N, C-alpha and C positions, 0 to 999 in steps of 0.2 A: 742500675742492673735492677736491683730491688725494687726502687720504685716505679719503674716500669712494670714488674711482676705485679705488684698490688696496684697499681693502677688496672690491668687486665683483669684481677680479680674482682677488683670493684665493680667494673664495668660489666663483668658477666655477672653477677650478682644481681644487676637490675632487671629485673621482668621487664619481659617485651610484649606490650598491649597489642594484640592484634584486634581490627574491629570486629563485632561481633554482629552477625545477618540474623535476621529474624529464624527463629524456629520453625519446623516444618515444611523447609523449602521442598522437598519433595512432592508433599500433598499440594502446595500453590503451584509449584511447576504443573502436576497432573490437572489443576483446574482450569489453569490457563490455558493450556493447550486443548485440551476436551472441550471447554465451554468457547474456546475463540474459535474451534473447528466448527460447531454447530452453528455459531452465531453468522461466522463467514459465509457456509453453505446455505444458508436459508436467504442473507443477503444477495449472493450470486443467482439463484433461482429468479429473485426480483429484477435485478439491474441486467441480466444477459441480453435480453434482446436489444435493449438502450446499447450497450456494449458492443454488440457486432454493428449495428449502425454507425457507432462512432469509428471503430476500425475501418469499416468500409470508406465510411467518409476521409479519413487522415491517409489511405493509401492510394489514394487516386493519384494516377502518373502524371507527372508534369508534363511529357511531350504529347498527350491526347486531350481533346477535349474533356471537362469534367462529366464524369458517368450521370451523376445526382448533382441536384440544385441545391439539396439541402437536405436535412433530417427528414421531413414528412413524405419528400419526395423518394428518399432511399428506402425508408418502410415500405411506399408503395411499390415499388419496383419489389424489392427484396418479398416480401408477402406473395405478388403476383407469380413472382418467378418458382418460390421454393416454400411459402406457405410459413403458418408460424414454425414447422419444423425447421426452416432454413436458419431462422431467427436465432433457434436455439443449437444449429450445428457447430459441433466442438465444444459443447459444454465440458464432458466428463473432464478434459485437461483443467479447466478453469474452476469446475469445482473443488478437483484437489487443490487447485493455486488458492483457492480461496479460503479451503482449511489451513494449510501450509502458512500462506500470508498472515492471516489473524490469529492463528495460535502463535506464532514466531512474533508479532507486534505486541500482543498482550503480555506474553512470557517475558520477552527481552524486555518490554518498556516498564513492566516490575521490579524485574532483578535491576536494573540501572537506577531505580529511584531506591530500590536497596543499599546498592553499593554507595550510592551519594549519602544516604542517611548514615550510612557505618562509617565514611569518609572526611566526610564535608559539612553535613549538618547533624542535629539532634536528633534521634530515635523518636522523641517524643512531639515533635513539631513539624507540622505538613509542611511539605518544600516549597520555595517561591516559585512563582510562573515562571522564571526564567530557568530553574532546574528542571520543572517540567517540559519546557520545550527542548532542552537540551536531552532529557531522556526519550521523548518523541522522535528526535533527529537521530539520537543512537540506534534507536530501535528501527526504524526506516531502514539504517543504510546495511543493518545487519539482515533485516529482511530481503533486502534486493537480492543477496547472491541466491538465497533460493526461490526467488520469484523468477528473476529472467530467463531460465529455462522452460518453466512452465507457462509462461508469457509467448516466448516465442513459436510453440507448439499452436497455443490459442489463436495467435493473429494469424498463422497460415490457415489454420481452418477456416476462419472467418470470411478470408478474403473471398468472394464470388469466382467461380470458376470462368474459366474463358471461353471453353468450349462448354455449349447447351448440353445438358444432357448425360456428360461426362460424370462417372462415378468419384466422389470426393474422397480423397485418401484419409484413411483414418488416422487415429493421434501414433500407433505403433509404427505406420508405414512412414508417418513424415521423420519420426523419432529416427527410424533407420537411414533415411534420406539425409538429413542432417548431419548425420554423424559419418556418412560415407564420403559426401561433400567436403566437411568442415572439419572433421575430427571431433574430438570431446569439447573444444573450446569454440565449437561454433554453436552450441548451446547456449553460451553468454555472449551472443553476438544482441548489442543494443544493451549491454551491460551499464553502460554511461549513462543512458537516459533512465536507466530504470535507478540506478545510485541518486542520481539527482533528484528524480520525481518521489525517491521513497524517502529520502534522507529529509529532503525540504518539506516533503508532504507529510512524512511521520511527526514533524515538528508541528504543522497546521493541521493535523488532524486530532491529534491529542491535543494541542492547545486551543483548538477550537472548542474542543468538548469542554476542556478544564476551565476555560474563559468563561464560556455561557454557563456553566454549570454554577462556578464562582458566581457570577452574576445574579442567577435565579437565587442563589443561598443569601446573599448579603439583602434583598428584598424578602426573606422570608425570616431572618432572625434580626433582633433589632442591633443596633449599631454598636453595644456593649458587648455582645458576642461574635461579630464578625472579626475574623482574624485570630479566633482562638487557637489553643496551641494543641488541638486535639487532630492525631497523627490522621485517624480515620474522618474524614466528612461525612456529613448526615444524609442519608439518599433521599435523593429526589422524587416526586411524583412521576407519574407514567409520562402524560404529555411533556414536561420539562426535560425528561431524560431525552425523550425524540427529537425536541424541539433542538438540543444541544448536539446528539448525533448529527441531526441534518445539517447543521451548519458547520461540523467538523467535516461532513462530506463536502459541502461545496467549496470550502476552504483549501482542501485537500488538491481538488480537481482543479481549480480556478487558477490558483498561484503558480503552477508548476505542470499546467497542460501544455506548453509548447515541448518540454522535453520529452513527454508522452508522445506527441507526434513526430518526433524524429526519431523515437525509437521503432514506433509501428512503422514506419516507412523503412527503415534497416531491416527489421526482421520479414517484412513483405517483398523486398524490392525484387528478388529470385522469381518471385510468382508475377509481379508485374512488368518484368522484362528479362527475359529468360538469356536474352544476347548479351546480358552484361559481363564483360570480362574482368572489371576492376570493381571490387567492393567498394562503396561509400564510407568514409567514417562517419562520426557522430557530429562532428564540427564541420565536416565537408557539406554533410546533407542537412543541417541547420543552416549553413550561409547559403547553400542553394535555393531553399525553399525561400527563404526571407528574401532573396535577391529578385525571386521569381513572383511570389504571391505576398510577400509583406507579412505584415503581423497579424492579416485576415488568415492567412495561409497555416500559420502556426498554430492559431486558437480555431480550424475549421472542425467543428463537432463539439465545441466545447458546450454549449446550449445544452445541446442533449444529454451530456456527460455529465453536468451538474445537477441536470434535472432528475436523473435517475439515480445519483449519489445522495441526494437528498433523502429521500424514503430509505434507499439501501443501508447507510449508514446508521439512521434512526434506528431500523430494526438491531443493526448488530450491535450496537452499544446498548440497546435496550434488551437483547435476550442475554447478552453477555452479564450484563449487571444484574438481572434478574436472577439466571442462574447461579452467580457467584452468592448472591443473597439468601437464594432456596438452601443452597448446599452448605452453607458457612454455620 
């Protein structure tokens, strides 16, 4: 009995060392949220007309002849019918979504890296590329929960109206309609597609940026300094930051585009066919699209999406890194 008590005392005397996270977490989180929001909104203004075309190409119904022959034809028809304002219709929800998405992405990406440094790696060394990929994937999965409701409203507003001259519903009207028909969980319709896209896309987005940035740094520094133990990498010239951001945007959109296609179809199916009695599942919609149109149907609109994601992501990363450098 005495031996047991002595063992307990000795055990309790051993101090428990908890991992230490970097100081000033509140300030760093504030920077991530504000700078990520600003960068995301600037990127959204640049890419939104292309995103509208992408959604309209993705959401064309299966049981009717295709309305658009391709991205250029969709641009032409949309501009003739609604003008430039039509291509920017519904931008209020995506602007909020861009602010939420990018602030969540950059904030959670840094937090996951801090946790990995505190638990698995040395705080004085840069993380390996595999850890950066994991951080990007974790960041994307977290962001998907906040992004799905916003994208649901955005997709519904981007689909062209079936009745010419009819007044398009606003975001508040659509929010009320979704809640009335599907309840609170209706706002997360298409969550599976968003989760797959954002988890894999987050790894591709941050991984593409970090990978290309590391490649540029390897050319700028002598071989003896490559792989140094500095936790903070050196800043890149502006054009290299933009090239790395463009590569990140293309990687993000191309690799997981089919998941986004199925998600867009799920979120707009009640607009394309109001007589549906049963909602499709994510896997059911994907299987049906594959059987009817194959891989081409899953990648419809991918070209224009990658084309708009390159400048958008380039500006997002450049603005974010520039703001953090200026206010550091």
